[in-house]
C-alpha positions in Angstrom: -9.7 8.1 -21.8 -7.6 5.6 -23.7 -6.7 2.2 -22.2 -3.0 3.2 -21.9 -3.9 6.4 -20.0 -6.2 4.4 -17.7 -3.3 1.9 -17.1 -0.9 4.8 -16.3 -3.4 6.3 -13.8 -4.0 2.9 -12.2 -0.3 2.2 -11.9 0.3 5.6 -10.4 -2.5 4.9 -7.8 -1.1 1.5 -7.1 2.3 3.0 -6.3 0.9 5.8 -4.2 0.9 5.8 -0.4 -2.9 5.8 0.1 -3.8 2.8 -2.2 -2.6 -0.2 -0.1 -4.4 1.0 3.1 -7.6 1.7 1.1 -7.4 -1.8 -0.4 -6.8 -3.4 3.0 -9.7 -1.5 4.5 -12.0 -2.5 1.6 -11.0 -6.1 2.0 -11.6 -6.0 5.7 -15.1 -4.6 5.3 -15.8 -7.2 2.6 -14.7 -10.1 4.9 -16.7 -8.9 7.8 -19.8 -8.4 5.7 -19.6 -11.9 4.1 -18.8 -13.7 7.4 -22.5 -14.5 8.1 -22.6 -16.5 4.8 -20.2 -19.0 6.3 -22.1 -19.4 9.6 -24.2 -22.4 8.4 -21.2 -24.6 7.9 -19.7 -24.1 11.4 -20.3 -27.2 13.6 -22.4 -26.6 16.7 -19.6 -27.9 18.9 -17.4 -25.0 17.8 -20.1 -22.4 18.3 -20.1 -23.0 22.1 -16.3 -23.3 22.3 -15.7 -19.6 22.6 -17.0 -17.5 25.5 -19.3 -14.7 24.6 -17.0 -11.9 25.8 -13.7 -13.5 24.8 -13.9 -12.2 21.2 -14.8 -8.7 22.2 -11.8 -8.5 24.6 -9.4 -9.7 21.9 -10.8 -7.2 19.4 -10.7 -4.4 22.0 -7.0 -5.0 22.7 -6.2 -5.3 19.0 -8.1 -2.1 18.2 -6.3 0.0 20.8 -2.9 -1.4 20.1 -3.2 -1.2 16.3 -4.3 2.5 16.4 -1.2 3.4 18.4 1.1 1.3 16.1 -0.4 2.8 13.0 0.1 6.4 14.2 3.6 5.6 15.3 4.4 4.1 11.9 3.0 7.1 10.0 5.0 9.4 12.2 8.2 7.4 11.5 7.5 7.4 7.8 7.0 11.2 7.8 10.3 11.7 9.7 12.1 9.4 7.3 10.8 11.3 4.3 11.9 14.6 5.7 15.3 13.3 6.6 15.9 11.7 3.1 14.7 14.8 1.3 17.0 17.1 3.3 20.1 14.9 3.2 19.8 13.5 -0.3 17.5 14.7 -3.1 13.8 15.4 -3.3 13.5 12.5 -5.8 14.2 10.1 -2.9 11.0 11.3 -1.2 9.0 9.9 -4.1 10.9 6.6 -4.1 10.4 6.2 -0.4 6.6 6.7 -0.6 6.6 3.8 -3.1 8.4 1.5 -0.7 6.3 -1.7 -0.7 7.5 -2.8 2.8 6.4 0.4 4.4 3.1 0.5 2.6 2.4 -3.1 3.6 3.2 -2.5 7.2 1.0 0.6 7.5 -1.8 -1.0 5.6 -1.7 -4.1 7.8 -1.9 -2.0 11.0 -4.8 0.2 9.6 -6.6 -2.9 8.3 -6.3 -4.7 11.6 -7.6 -1.6 13.4 -10.6 -1.3 11.1 -11.3 -5.1 11.4 -11.3 -4.8 15.2 -13.6 -1.8 15.3 -16.1 -3.2 12.8 -15.9 -6.6 14.5 -16.8 -5.0 17.9 -19.7 -3.1 16.3 -21.0 -6.3 14.6 -20.8 -8.3 17.7 -22.4 -5.6 19.9 -25.3 -5.1 17.5 -26.1 -8.8 17.1 -25.0 -8.9 13.5 -23.2 -12.2 14.1 -24.6 -15.3 15.8 -22.6 -17.7 17.9 -21.3 -19.3 14.7 -20.3 -15.9 13.4 -18.6 -15.2 16.7 -16.4 -18.2 16.2 -15.6 -17.1 12.7 -14.6 -13.7 13.9 -12.4 -15.3 16.6 -10.7 -17.5 13.9 -10.1 -14.5 11.7 -8.7 -12.6 14.7 -6.1 -15.2 15.3 -5.0 -15.0 11.6 -4.9 -11.2 11.9 -2.7 -11.4 15.0 -0.3 -13.7 13.2 -0.1 -11.4 10.2 0.5 -8.4 12.5 3.3 -10.1 14.3 5.0 -11.1 11.1 4.5 -7.5 9.8 5.9 -6.0 12.9 9.1 -8.1 12.6 9.6 -7.0 9.0 8.8 -3.4 9.9 11.3 -3.3 12.7 14.0 -4.5 10.3 12.9 -1.9 7.7 13.0 0.9 10.2 16.7 0.2 10.9 17.5 1.3 7.3 14.9 3.9 6.5 15.9 7.5 6.0 19.7 6.9 5.8 21.9 8.4 3.2 23.1 5.0 2.1 19.6 3.8 1.5 18.8 7.0 -0.4 21.8 6.4 -2.7 20.7 2.8 -3.3 17.2 3.9 -4.2 18.4 6.5 -6.6 20.8 4.0 -8.1 18.2 1.3 -8.7 15.7 3.8 -10.2 18.5 5.3 -12.5 19.6 1.8 -13.6 16.1 0.9 -14.5 15.5 4.1 -16.4 18.8 3.8 -18.4 18.1 0.1 -19.1 14.7 0.9 -20.6 16.2 3.8 -22.6 19.0 1.6 -23.9 16.5 -1.1 -24.9 14.4 1.3 -27.0 16.3 4.6 -27.3 14.0 6.1 -30.0 10.7 4.9 -28.6 9.9 3.0 -31.7 11.1 5.8 -34.0 14.3 6.7 -35.8 17.3 8.6 -34.8 17.0 12.4 -35.4 19.7 13.5 -38.0 18.4 17.0 -38.5 15.5 19.2 -37.2 12.9 19.7 -40.0 12.2 23.3 -40.9 8.5 22.6 -40.4 9.0 21.4 -36.9 7.0 23.1 -34.1 8.7 24.0 -30.9 6.9 23.2 -27.6 7.6 25.7 -24.8 6.2 25.1 -21.3 5.4 27.8 -18.7 6.0 25.5 -15.7 8.7 23.0 -14.9 8.4 19.3 -14.4 9.6 15.9 -15.7 8.2 13.5 -18.3 6.5 10.5 -16.8 5.5 8.6 -20.0 6.1 8.7 -23.7 3.7 7.0 -26.1 5.9 6.3 -29.2 3.2 4.8 -31.3 0.7 7.6 -30.7 3.4 10.2 -31.6 4.1 8.3 -34.8 0.4 8.5 -35.7 
């Protein structure tokens, strides 16, 4: 596989709906796994500052609430996709799945849920010491702050998602970008076609679709 094809596949995965939640989940697991490494630098006074059951209670509340919010957000996203596809054009469905605000919100909720569950498992099995318990408590406060900020942004996003006006705006932005790129390099590094050569070979497809990428330099070679 060439570097350009690899880049195309990576960018396609980056824009997909599953990639941000997977990245958030991997980052959460990595943070929890590396937390014991930071334990030696935590002062002893801070180790005894947090009650043993306080962190478990916070993580339990966070886990139960984030699971409900994540399911609700996914349901809302599915409803918005169905509404936009029926009221506008199927192309809008693809554009909505690439919406970074929606992906970030869902990824944050899923990541917070995974962090809470794995944190409870780590604390229950004795994977973390008292210093690690304080580290998990500190990270939990940061997660709660991120979740609150994401919820506010997500509520604002929900007020616009799935509407006909937003669908028109999405299509307009995508079309403007496509025409701008086409106007910048209309022949993809080649020359304008004046006549079709007699030796040209026609390419006929048995299925329908749309072109996603044109490699002008490779076509020239």
